[in-house]
VEXTORMAR-245326 format. One line per 4 residues: number of its first residue (from 0); their letters; for each residue x, y, z of N, C-alpha, C. Coordinates in steps of 0.2 Angstrom, whole numbers. Example, Ala and Ser with C-alpha at 12.3 -4.5 7.8 and 13.67 -1.06 7.14 Angstrom:
BEGIN
0) AS) 66/-28/39/62/-22/39/66/-16/39 ~ 64/-11/35/68/-5/36/64/0/39
END
This chain:
BEGIN
0) MSAP) 4/-6/0/0/0/0/4/6/0 ~ 3/11/-4/7/17/-4/5/22/1 ~ 10/26/3/9/31/8/3/36/7 ~ -1/38/12/-6/42/11/-4/49/8
4) RRED) -8/52/4/-6/59/1/-11/64/3 ~ -8/70/4/-13/76/7/-18/77/2 ~ -17/77/-4/-23/78/-9/-28/73/-9 ~ -27/67/-6/-32/62/-5/-36/63/1
8) AVND) -34/67/6/-37/68/12/-45/70/12 ~ -49/68/16/-56/70/16/-57/77/20 ~ -52/80/22/-52/86/26/-46/90/24 ~ -47/97/25/-41/102/24/-39/105/30
12) VCPW) -43/104/36/-41/107/42/-41/102/47 ~ -36/102/52/-35/97/57/-41/98/62 ~ -44/92/64/-50/92/68/-48/94/76 ~ -41/93/77/-39/94/84/-37/102/85
16) SGKP) -33/104/80/-30/111/81/-33/116/77 ~ -37/114/72/-40/119/67/-36/122/62 ~ -29/120/62/-24/122/57/-24/118/51 ~ -21/120/46/-21/116/39/-17/110/41
20) ISDD) -19/104/37/-16/98/38/-9/98/34 ~ -5/93/36/2/93/34/3/86/31 ~ 8/85/27/10/79/24/12/74/29 ~ 15/76/35/17/71/40/12/70/45
24) GLTV) 6/73/44/0/72/49/-5/67/46 ~ -4/63/41/-9/59/38/-10/52/41 ~ -16/50/41/-17/43/43/-23/40/38 ~ -24/34/39/-29/31/35/-34/28/40
28) YRGA) -40/30/39/-45/27/44/-51/25/40 ~ -53/19/41/-59/16/37/-58/17/30 ~ -52/16/27/-50/17/20/-50/24/17 ~ -51/29/22/-50/36/19/-44/39/22
32) VVGF) -41/44/19/-35/47/21/-38/53/25 ~ -36/54/32/-38/59/36/-32/63/38 ~ -32/70/38/-26/74/39/-27/77/45 ~ -21/79/48/-20/82/54/-14/87/54
36) YNPG) -14/92/58/-9/97/58/-2/95/58 ~ -1/90/63/6/87/64/5/80/66 ~ 11/76/67/10/69/70/7/69/77 ~ 8/74/81/5/74/87/-2/73/87
40) CRDK) -5/78/83/-12/77/82/-15/71/79 ~ -11/68/74/-13/62/71/-12/56/77 ~ -7/56/81/-6/51/86/-12/52/91 ~ -14/58/93/-20/58/98/-26/55/95
44) FDAA) -27/56/88/-33/53/85/-32/45/85 ~ -26/43/83/-25/35/83/-26/32/90 ~ -24/36/95/-25/33/102/-33/34/104 ~ -36/39/102/-43/39/103/-47/34/100
48) ITAF) -46/32/94/-50/27/90/-48/20/93 ~ -42/19/95/-40/13/98/-44/12/104 ~ -44/17/108/-47/16/115/-55/15/114 ~ -58/18/109/-65/17/108/-66/10/105
52) DRAI) -62/8/100/-63/1/98/-62/-4/103 ~ -57/-3/108/-57/-8/113/-63/-8/118 ~ -65/-2/119/-71/-1/123/-77/-5/120 ~ -78/-4/114/-84/-7/110/-83/-14/110
56) ETRP) -77/-17/109/-76/-24/108/-77/-28/115 ~ -75/-24/121/-76/-27/127/-83/-26/131 ~ -87/-22/127/-93/-21/130/-98/-27/131 ~ -101/-28/137/-105/-34/138/-111/-34/134
END
């Protein structure tokens, strides 16, 4: 799989910071490229979805 590209992102503005997305702040979520201002914002997103996925999977 090729690296995500900014022009393929579903957003132009970081949902955490409100600043423009950057090339090093990209991730793929549910098959779509999502952009963030920087790797720190991207990593917060990855941690949040991981936590929610775990909570959903372990829910009685």
